[in-house]
C-alpha positions, 0 to 999 in steps of 0.5 A: 504494538507494531502497526503498519499503515497504508495510505494512498489514492485520493487521500494523497491527491494533495499531500498527506492530510494533517488529520492522518500526520497528527493521528500517526504522531499520537499513535506512535508515541505509544507504539511502533509505526510505520507508513507505506504510501501510494501516489498513482494519481500524481504519477499519472499527472506528471507522466502526462505533463512529461508527454507519457500517456499512462495505460491501465490494465486489468487482470482476470481477478479484477485487479486494475494496475498501471502498466509499467514499461521502461520509460514508465518506471523511470517516472514512476521511481522518480515521483514515488521515491523523490517527490511524494515520499519526501512530501510525506516525510516533511508533513509528518516532521512538521507534527513532531514525528521522526519520520525517515523516508525510504524506498524498496531500493534503499538498503535493499529493503524490498527485493522483487522478482520481475513479472515476465508475463501478465494475463490481462483482459482486453476491451473485448473481455478476452483474456491475452498475454503481454509482456510483464514490463517492469512490475514486481512480485516482492520476494523479501523484505529487509526487516532488520532494517525496519526493526533497527529504525523503529527501535530508534524511535523512527517512523519509517515511510516507504514508497513502493518501489522495489529492487529486481534481482537484476537490480532494476526498479520495479513497480510494486503495488502499495497495498500488497507491499504494506501486506508483505512488510506487515507479514515480514515484521509479524505486525500486530496490525495492518491498517489500509486507509482509503476514501471509503468507510470500509468494505461495502456490501448491499449498501452498508459497511461490513464491520468484521470478517473472519479470513474464511468469510473474506475469501467466500465474499471475494466474487461480490467485491468490486475493482475498487476494493479487491486489491485492499481485500487480497492484501488484508488477507495476505497479511493475515496469511503471513502472520499479522494479527489483524487487518483493518480496511477503513476511511482515512477522512475522519479526525482520527482515522489511525487511532480509530482503527486501532481501537476497531471503532471504524472500518471493516476488521478482518481476523484469522479464523 
């Protein structure tokens, strides 16, 4: 199988957890695997140390994201592609994984369109338009480069920084990056690891959903999960076999997700 794994948020607060690194090694011995990572918490911490206070915005659909002006995209690129990406590569290599670190800038891996305008909801609950800054929407994935690496036994580790058509770095959402990559590769599975057990509704985990059911449930889903749900649905619509949203805190999170033993499994239909 070809499996795309996304990890970020609190899971990467202190480097790649050993359980995830070890489990990627186990899964990669019989499958082609790649890892897409986030790391926004560390970006925020370093930006603050550099005197740049981050600004977060919320879309009408409930997506919360970092507003990325020119100074912020420089910090974001530095931390994501330099510090975090290489930390993850080292963590995987320490477990015997042939990891190779990339960003969307390398080999034009991720080409994106710069968003000219963003519609946000302000503090008073009103919609307003602001300049899009250096946030992007992925247009194309260099799948041939990824296939070449995986066919050679490597596990690509991809930072969510894309190249704009104007050849500038852009901030692209990690979950949506993973979905676009999985879709371009027609992956068998997309696994979105998080710090909760899966999609929670009425106090319990939803074990399985069809794509049509997932779309119907969107109004009930809070801001912490909405991006992952949209990423999962986008991946399925792009031809991915199945998407799993699951906790990355267990002893074997990747293997368990592959076997549908944990999390929320979302399938076409």
